[in-house]
C-alpha positions in Angstrom: 12.3 31.5 -21.5 14.5 28.6 -20.5 15.4 28.0 -16.9 19.6 27.3 -17.3 19.6 26.4 -13.8 18.1 23.0 -14.8 20.1 22.1 -17.8 23.3 23.4 -15.2 22.4 20.7 -12.5 22.4 17.9 -14.9 25.9 19.1 -16.6 28.9 16.3 -15.5 31.9 18.6 -13.8 30.4 22.2 -14.1 31.7 25.1 -13.9 30.8 27.9 -10.9 27.5 29.2 -12.7 28.2 32.2 -12.3 30.8 32.9 -14.8 28.8 32.3 -17.4 27.2 36.0 -16.8 30.6 36.9 -17.1 31.1 35.4 -20.1 31.8 37.4 -23.5 29.4 35.0 -25.2 26.5 36.2 -22.9 27.8 39.8 -23.3 27.3 39.6 -26.9 23.9 38.0 -26.4 22.9 40.1 -24.1 23.6 43.4 -25.7 21.6 42.1 -29.1 18.7 41.7 -27.3 18.9 44.8 -25.2 19.4 46.9 -29.0 15.9 44.9 -29.8 14.6 47.0 -27.4 13.4 43.8 -25.3 13.0 44.6 -21.2 14.8 42.9 -18.7 12.0 41.0 -17.4 12.1 39.4 -21.1 15.9 38.4 -21.1 16.6 37.3 -17.9 14.6 36.7 -14.1 16.8 34.9 -11.4 16.0 34.3 -7.8 17.5 33.0 -5.1 17.4 29.5 -3.9 15.8 28.2 -0.7 14.9 25.6 1.6 11.3 25.3 -0.4 12.1 26.2 -3.5 15.7 25.8 -5.6 17.1 28.9 -7.1 16.3 29.5 -11.3 17.1 32.1 -13.6 14.6 32.0 -16.5 16.5 33.2 -19.8 15.5 34.0 -23.4 16.1 31.0 -25.8 19.2 33.0 -27.8 20.4 33.3 -23.9 19.9 29.8 -23.4 21.6 28.7 -27.0 24.5 30.7 -25.7 24.7 29.0 -22.3 24.6 25.4 -23.7 27.9 26.5 -25.8 29.4 27.8 -22.7 28.6 24.9 -20.8 29.8 22.1 -22.7 31.2 22.9 -26.6 31.2 19.5 -27.5 27.6 18.6 -26.6 26.7 21.6 -28.0 28.0 21.2 -31.7 27.1 17.7 -31.4 23.6 18.4 -31.1 23.5 21.4 -33.6 25.2 18.8 -36.3 22.7 16.5 -35.6 19.8 19.2 -36.3 21.4 20.6 -39.2 21.8 17.4 -41.3 18.6 15.6 -39.9 16.2 15.3 -42.9 
């Protein structure tokens, strides 16, 4: 699982984090994973932050990809293009 909060903290001028969980892309990815009969714990695990530890949002890799697309589409497309065209 991937902690998308780590990615979010590195972003410049990010949108409000919780809006991602209201997005159509998240909904589609989540629904797809549920059709695969994955337990909730393998799709998403969130924890609130505290003074001792920052908040976390561990998600399935498919949801992490959707998060990257939602967070910064230009960077997502550039990295995907580089991956697909590399030899």
